[in-house]
Each structure stands twice: as C-alpha cells, then as structure tokens.
C-alpha positions in Angstrom: 39.8 31.8 -22.3 38.3 29.1 -20.1 34.6 28.6 -20.7 32.8 26.3 -18.0 29.8 24.1 -18.6 27.9 21.5 -16.8 26.7 18.6 -19.7 24.7 15.2 -19.9 27.5 13.0 -20.3 28.2 11.4 -23.7 24.8 13.3 -25.0 25.5 17.2 -25.0 23.7 18.7 -27.5 23.7 22.7 -29.1 22.3 25.2 -27.0 22.2 29.2 -26.3 24.8 28.8 -23.6 27.6 27.5 -25.4 26.9 29.4 -28.4 27.0 33.0 -26.9 30.3 32.2 -25.8 31.6 30.3 -28.8 29.7 31.7 -31.8 31.4 35.2 -31.7 34.8 33.5 -31.5 34.3 31.4 -35.0 34.7 28.0 -33.0 33.2 24.9 -34.5 30.3 24.3 -32.6 29.9 20.5 -34.2 33.5 20.0 -33.4 33.5 21.1 -29.8 30.2 18.6 -28.8 32.0 15.8 -30.7 35.0 16.0 -28.5 33.2 16.8 -25.5 31.0 13.9 -26.0 33.7 11.3 -26.4 35.3 12.9 -23.5 32.1 12.4 -21.4 31.0 8.9 -22.6 31.8 7.4 -19.7 29.8 9.3 -17.6 26.5 8.7 -19.5 23.2 9.6 -17.5 25.3 12.0 -15.6 25.6 15.7 -15.2 29.2 16.2 -15.8 31.7 19.6 -15.4 33.3 20.3 -18.5 35.8 23.4 -19.0 37.2 24.3 -22.5 40.5 26.0 -22.7 39.9 28.0 -26.0 42.6 30.1 -27.8 40.7 33.3 -29.5 43.6 33.3 -31.9 44.1 29.4 -33.6 40.6 28.7 -32.7 41.8 25.7 -31.3 40.4 24.0 -27.8 41.2 21.5 -25.4 38.5 19.7 -23.1 39.0 19.1 -19.5 36.5 16.8 -17.8 35.9 17.1 -14.0 34.6 14.5 -11.9 30.5 14.5 -11.8 28.5 16.0 -8.2 28.5 13.7 -5.9 24.5 13.0 -6.0 25.1 11.9 -9.9 27.6 9.4 -8.6 25.1 8.2 -6.2 22.4 8.1 -8.3 24.3 6.2 -11.2 25.1 3.3 -8.6 21.6 2.7 -7.8 20.3 3.4 -11.4 18.4 6.1 -10.3 16.8 9.1 -13.0 16.6 11.3 -9.8 16.7 11.4 -6.2 13.5 12.0 -3.9 11.3 15.0 -4.5 10.5 14.3 -0.5 13.4 13.2 1.0 11.9 13.3 4.5 9.3 11.2 3.9 9.9 9.1 0.8 12.8 6.9 0.0 14.0 6.0 -3.6 16.8 3.5 -2.9 19.2 1.8 -0.5 22.8 2.0 -0.5 25.9 0.4 0.8 28.5 1.9 2.8 30.9 0.3 0.7 29.5 1.8 -2.5 29.9 5.2 -0.6 33.8 4.3 0.2 34.3 4.1 -3.9 32.5 7.5 -4.7 34.3 9.2 -1.5 37.7 8.0 -2.7 36.7 9.5 -6.0 35.8 13.2 -4.8 38.0 13.0 -1.6 40.6 15.4 -3.3 37.8 17.7 -4.5 36.0 17.9 -1.2 39.3 18.4 0.4 38.5 16.5 3.5 41.7 15.6 5.4 40.9 11.6 5.0 38.4 9.2 3.7 36.9 8.9 6.8 35.8 12.4 6.5 34.9 12.1 2.8 32.7 9.0 3.3 30.9 11.4 5.8 30.1 14.0 3.5 29.2 11.6 1.0 26.6 9.9 3.3 25.1 13.2 3.9 24.4 13.6 0.2 22.2 10.6 1.0 19.8 12.3 3.3 19.1 15.0 0.6 18.4 12.3 -2.1 16.1 10.1 0.2 18.5 7.1 -0.2 19.0 4.7 3.1 22.8 3.1 3.6 22.8 0.2 4.6 19.0 -0.1 5.2 19.3 3.0 8.0 19.1 6.8 7.9 21.9 8.3 6.4 22.3 10.4 9.9 22.4 7.1 11.8 24.8 5.6 9.7 27.0 9.0 10.4 27.0 8.5 14.3 27.9 5.3 13.4 31.1 6.2 11.3 31.8 8.7 14.2 31.7 5.6 16.8 34.1 3.3 14.5 31.7 1.0 13.3 33.1 1.2 9.5 37.1 1.7 10.5 37.6 -2.0 9.2 36.0 -1.1 5.5 37.7 2.5 5.6 41.0 1.3 6.6 40.9 -1.4 3.6 38.9 0.7 1.5 36.4 -1.5 0.8 34.1 -0.6 -2.4 33.1 -4.1 -3.0 30.1 -5.6 -1.1 28.7 -9.4 -1.3 26.4 -10.9 -3.3 24.3 -11.1 -0.2 24.4 -8.1 1.1 23.1 -6.8 -2.1 20.2 -8.7 -2.1 19.6 -7.8 1.4 19.6 -4.4 0.7 17.1 -4.6 -2.5 14.6 -6.8 0.1 15.0 -4.3 2.5 14.6 -1.7 0.2 11.3 -3.1 -1.4 9.5 -3.6 1.8 10.0 0.2 2.7 8.9 0.9 -0.7 6.0 -1.3 -0.6 4.9 0.2 2.7 5.4 3.4 1.0 2.9 2.7 -1.8 0.3 1.7 0.6 0.7 4.7 2.9 -0.3 6.3 -0.7 -3.0 4.8 -1.8 -4.5 4.9 1.9 -3.6 8.9 2.0 -5.5 8.9 -1.8 -8.4 7.1 -0.7 -9.0 9.1 2.1 -8.7 12.1 0.3 -10.9 10.9 -2.4 -13.7 10.0 0.6 -13.6 13.6 1.7 -14.0 15.3 -1.3 -17.1 13.1 -2.3 -18.3 13.7 1.3 -18.1 17.6 0.5 -19.8 17.0 -3.0 -22.4 14.6 -1.5 -23.1 17.8 1.4 -23.0 20.7 -1.5 -25.6 18.8 -3.9 -27.7 18.3 -0.8 -27.8 21.8 0.5 -28.7 22.7 -3.2 -31.6 20.3 -3.4 -32.9 21.3 -0.2 -32.8 25.1 -0.7 -35.8 25.2 -3.0 -38.0 23.1 -1.0 -37.9 25.8 1.6 -40.2 28.4 -0.4 -43.5 26.3 -0.4 -43.3 25.9 3.7 -43.0 30.1 3.6 -46.4 30.2 1.9 -48.4 27.8 3.6 -47.6 30.0 6.5 -48.8 33.1 4.2 -52.1 31.8 3.2 -54.1 32.0 6.2 -53.0 35.5 7.1 -54.5 36.3 3.8 -58.1 34.7 4.3 -58.0 36.6 7.7 -60.5 39.5 6.1 -63.1 37.0 4.9 -63.4 35.3 8.2 -64.3 38.5 9.8 -66.9 39.5 7.6 -68.3 36.1 8.0 -68.4 36.7 11.9 -70.1 40.1 11.5 -72.8 38.9 9.3 -73.3 36.1 12.0 -73.9 39.0 14.5 
C-alpha cells in the first residue's frame, strides 16, 4: 500500500492524515516520523512530497522522498518563508537566472521539459506568482529574453553560480524596490487615516449642529403665539 504525504522537511509531526491511514494497520507512528524526518533533513524549511510504501502483512515500510516543489526551492534560495500575497504589486525578493538554472536542473525530469531552456522558463514563471524579480526584472520580461537567446550561454554551460558582485547588485536593487514599496505603503496608510479622520470630524460636526436647530424653530413660533393679544389691544384703542 502506498501513502503519499506532504511534510515539513525534517520536522514531520503526528497528525490525523497519517494516523487515519497508518493507525488501522498497526504501523509504529513514532518510527515512521523518525525515518521521514531523517530522510527529509536536507530540506528543512520546505514542504516535501513523501511516499510511504507499506507492507500491511509485515508492518514494514520504506520511505521515498521526492524533490520539493519549484516554489519551495525558489523560496529556499532567497531564505523566504512565503511568497507575496500581492504578487502584482509587492515584490519579496530578487533572484538570479543562475540560481534558477540550478533549480531547473533539479526539477527538469519531473517537469517533463524537453530541455533545460524549457525547464528554466517554467521555473521563471513560478517567480511571477511568488512576487519575485529575476535579475531585477519582471519574470515575464526575462522569459522573453530567454526566448531571444540572451541567456543561451549560461544555459549551455549549465551555470548555477553567480558572482559576489552580481549578488550584491541584486540585493542592492531589491533594497531600492523594497524602500519604495514601504514608502508607498506608508503614504497609502496615511491617506486612509486622513480620510477616516475627516469623515469622523464631519460626523461629529453634524451631530453638534443638530440640537442647535431647535431654538431657531421656537423663535419663529413665538411671535405667532402673541398675535391674539396684539389684536385685543388694537380693539381697545379703537
């Protein structure tokens, strides 16, 4: 019997998904967790596909570990816990083509890509949904450049290492992008706070003005109440 799981690399914990499948077969849960964590120790901080091949008769099992998803490998390269929740507006990192070539080489067979260039484009595409720049540009622009042959040399050499100078350039560029994002976010928050304050002030002014309208109404009614007395005085004079 084969059981497929997605676990935290090196940190699998007991859970209902595993217990429901292994519990009825009498498999030692502690042993399963120990062996899975040992097998996935090299993928700490990532979600890892794992397959357990269980012999229901002997209670023995083997652990097979697959390479983590592309998105997990990209986040590991940049030490990110998660991607952007607003990929179209907020960027969370800046990765090099060389780093992505390394990931493409790792995942190429699983992608069924015809060659490294095709696999690279698929990996670059994943950066778009994560909110990650590639060589300081939008991933869509980089894919176009790959199609044009701009990175043919790096792909042919299967270059996976970037120079310290390029790494610093990418980091500095992202620092600029992040500073602008933070500035824009602060400006947006201040504008929203100002708008809410103006609405509150207008509401308070309307509430204060409402009681003042009553005396004005009474002032109009008062002369009308005295009208009959004025008429009696006029008759006496006549």
